[in-house]
N, C-alpha and C positions, 0 to 999 in steps of 0.2 A: 420388547425385542426377546425373542427367545428361537429356540432350535439350532440346529446346525447349518452354516452359512457357507457355500461354497463361494470363493471369491475369485475374481481375475487377478493374476499377478501384474505387477505395476512395473517390474523390472524387466531385463534382457533374461534371455534363457541360460545364459552363463553367467549371471551375476553372483558374486561372492558376499554381497550386503544384504543381509536378512531383511533390511527394511524394504527392499525391493520385492520381497514376497507378500507385503501387507496391502490391505485394500485402502489405505490414507497415504496420501501424499506426506512426504517427510517435512515439508514447511510447518505441519501441523504438530509435530511432536516437540514437547518441551525439552529444554535444554538440559538434561540430566542424564549422566552415562549409564543407561540400562544396558544390559547384554554385554557381548564380547568376554565373557568370563572364561577364567583359566580352564584348560583341559590337563590335568596334573597327570605325569606318567612317573610315578614314584620310582626312583633311580634302581634300575634291576642289578646295578653292580655293588648295591649295598646289601650284604647279607640279611640284615635286619628288616630291609623294608619289604613291603608286601608284594611286590612282583616277583622278588627271588624267594621271598618266605613260602608263597604258595604256588610256586612254579608255573605262573601267567606273565610272561615277558611284555605281553601286549594288552596289559590291564590300565586302563584309564579312570580318572575321577574327574567328572565335570563339576566344578565347584561353583553352584550358583549362589551361594551364601555371601558371596562378594558384591552382589548387586546393591544398589545404594540403600535400600531398606533392609538388606540381609536375606532376600530369599528370590526364588524362581519367579515369586507372584509379580513382581516388577515388570515382568515382561507382558502380562495381560494389562496390568494398570496403565503403562506406557501406551499402550494402544487404544484403551478405552479413553485415556485422556485426550489422545489426538483426535479419537472420533468426536469427542464432546466439543473440542475446540473448533473443528471444521463445521459442526453444526450448531454451534453457538449455545451449547447447553452449559449451564453455570454450576449445576450440583450434581454430584454423583452419589448415590444410594449404594451401600453395599452390606452384606453378613458375612461374618467370618468366623474361624476358630482363632483368629489372630494375625496371621501372616497376611492374608490378602487384605485386611482392614489396614493395618499398618503401611502396607504397600501403596493402598490407594490414598491413604492420607499423605504421605511422604511425596509421591508423584503427582497428588493433587494440587499440593502446596507448590511445587515447581511449576505447575501448569496454570496456576491462578483459579482453581476450583474449589467450591464448598463441597465437603466430605461428611455424610451422613453415615454413621457407623454402628452397627448392631453387632455386638459381641455376646457370648455367652458368659455369664458370670465367672466361671471358672476358668476363662483364658488366662494364661500366663500373665504376670504382671508386667513384663518387661515389654511384651506385646502392647498392652494397653498403654503404657507411660510413651512408647514410641508414637502411637496414633495421637495421642494427646499433646505431645510436644510438637508433632505437625499440624496441628490445629483442628482435627476432626472433632465434630460434634458427636460423644460417644454415649449410645444408649445400651444398657446391659440387660440382656435376656434371662429371664428368672431359671430356666430349665437347660437348654442345650442349643448346638448348632442349629439344629433342624427348627427350632422355635425362632431362634434369630433370623433365619433365612425366610420364614413365613411373616414375621414381623415387618421384615425390610420390603418384601412384596407389597405388604398391605401398604405400607408408608409411601413407596413410590407410586403405587396406583391410585391413591387418594391424595396424595399431598404434592406429587411432581418429582421432578429428578429423574435422570438416567440410572436404573438399576445396572450395578456392575457384576452381580452374582454370577458365580461360576456356574456354567451348565444353563444358565438363564440367558446370558449376553454372550452371543456367538463370538465377540471379539476376544474373549478370555482364551479360548481355544486358538485362534488366529494368532495371538500374541505369543501364547507359549509354544507355538510350534517352531519359533525361531531358534530355540534351544537345539533341536535337531539340524537346522541347517548350520548352525555354528560347528556343532561336533563334526559334519561331514567337511566344513571348511578347514577344520583344525586337523582331521584325520587325512584328508586328502580322499577319503572313501568313507562307505558307511560302515560302522561297525558290525560284526556278526552277532553281538548280543549287548543289549542294554537292560540293566536293571533300574527300575523305577519304583519308587513308594507310591502306594494307591490309597486314596480316601473316596473322594467322590468321583475320582476318575477323569477329572478335567485336564490335568497335567499329562498323564498317559495318553489321552485323547489327541492333546497338542503335540506330543511326541510322535505319534502315527502320523498326523496331519502334516507334520514338516517333512516326514520321510515319503509320505504319498505323494505330495508336491515335487520332491526331487524325482521320485520314480517316474511320475507322469511326465515330467519334463526331460526324461532320458539321461539325468545325472548319475543315478544309481542304477544297478540292475537288478537289486532285490531289497524288500523290506527287512530290516533287522529283526531278530527273534527278540520279544520285549519280554521280560521276565516281571510281572507284576506282582508287588509285595505287599501284602497288607498284614496289620497287627492281627494276630489271633482274636483279641478282644474287640475287632472292628474289621470283620470279615464278610460282609455281605455279598461282594463281588465274587470273590472266591467260591463261596456258597451258592450263588446263582449259576457260576459257570458250572458247578458240578451237577446241579440240577437241571439246568438248560433254560431256565428264565427267572424272572423276578415275579411274574402274577401267574393266575390260574390255580388250578389244582395242584400243579408239581411246582409251584412257586415256593420262594422261601419265606419265612416268618420273620417279621422285623424284631430284632434284638437291640436292646439297649447297649450301645457301644461304650466301651471303656478300656483306655490304654493309656500308656505314659507318653505315648506319641500323639500329642493332642493335635496337630495339624491334620492328621489323616483320621481323627476320631469322628465318625459320621454313623448315624443309625441307618438312614436311607439316603443313600448315594444319589445325588441329583442328576449326576450322568451316567448312571449305571448302565442305561440300556445301551448307549453309545460306547461306552468302555468295553462291555461284553460282546458288542457286534466286532468291535476293531479285533478283539483277542481270538475270537472265533474265526474270523475273516483271515487273519495274517499268521495264525499259528502261533499266537502268543501263550504264555503259561501264567497262570495265577496261584499263588500259594502263600502261606502265612508264617510268621515268626512269632514268637513270644515276646512279652516285655524285657523278659530276661536276656533274651537273644539280642533285643534291640539295645539295651544298654551297655550290654558286652561289647556290641560291635562298635557302638559309639566311641567307647574306652579305646578299644583296639585301633580304631582309624586315628585316633587322637594321638596315642603313644606310638603308634608304628610309622606314622609318616607327617604328623604335626598338623593334621587337618581336623578341626573342631566342627562337627555338626550336631544340628539339634536331633532329638529322637527320630523324628518324621523323616528325616533326611537319612541317618543311620539305618533306618529300616531297610532302605535298598542295600547298604552294605551287608547288613545282617543275611539279606536275600542272596547275595553273591556267594557269602562264605557257607550258607547252607546247601547250595546248588553247585559249587565248583568241582566237586568231585565227579560230577555228571557231565562235565562241558570239557569241550577239547582244548587243552590249554594253550594250543598254539594259536587259537583264534582270537581276535579282538574283542575285547570286553569294554564296556563304557558302564560305571557306576554313577547315576544322575543324585548328585547330593542337593537338595532343595532348599538348605536354611542353615543359617550360621547358628553355632551352639549357644551364643550368648543369648539367644531368644528365649531360652528355657533353662536357666542356670541350676534351678531346684532338681530337676530331674537328672541332671548331670552329676550331683552330689552323690547319686546311689552307689557309684563305683570308685570314689575316691576317699581318702582319710584327710579331712583338714585339721591341722594341730590345733589341739585344745589349750596348750599352755605356752605361753611367751616365756622368753629368757632374756636375762641381762648381759651375759657373756657366754662364751664357747665352753667355759666348765660345766655349764648347766646341760649340755647336750648329753 
């Protein structure tokens, strides 16, 4: 199963339930509460909060880190699990940098599915432990995510199981589009701008797919401007957008990705061509931020409004901070935060100081 799938919607034209926009009947979905995540509006009346601080009264934060396994990837796993149940498939195979794997393991456990997971050996321990707790059969790839992806395809092609890989299984894009439908329902309109962190391009393609569905149904008048934010150490889609394509004489060379934002650390984006097509067709922007900007944004987001996101999620907020001076501050902006900060506590320690000494009395302070 691969490629991009155009599906017929199962719901009514004015449905507010994102499940009605998916190609599997709701009776097949496992009973685990995926989606309907908060859209934060940091209180503009508090001077220290980010809406007031940066002069954006219509700034919103979509917190998908509160999904059952702590990331937006649950939206894709939810639909993949439903599809598997509908078609009597018992095993799902997946490669991941961490979040998709722990997500499929958790949602798979709720759905009664076996999960074969391929992770790079450098994946954050918290994500490995999550997946193992959920009962996944874990295999560590010696090199990187790209190798894990290839091994998982070889496994599903030769030994069976439905492959869940992003940009390979079209259910992943269909599942992730529900975040856009929720944002529309929560705002009662489409935002003017949405900031999305970008790795292999599937989350962004899902964001576009959701707004495209709403536009095709006549529920919104225009597609929001998508600001795709990559880590400077994993920037292949941004480079391809500048050069025009991935292949041919003008194509970009493959570089080894290296960034603190492990969830978007990809050498060759598996969904790069579709991501590039969406950005060009709908007037999106692609730009990079440094690891230092990512970690600073993570700390600012936590200390300014109490939302602790992992580095890949904070990348989108770093993008907003970098581009806010170029935006109309009266317009509606949404920052999509894709994962909980507890997914990778080692990276978070870069911007904090943990006390080294303990005390026995206040006199020692």
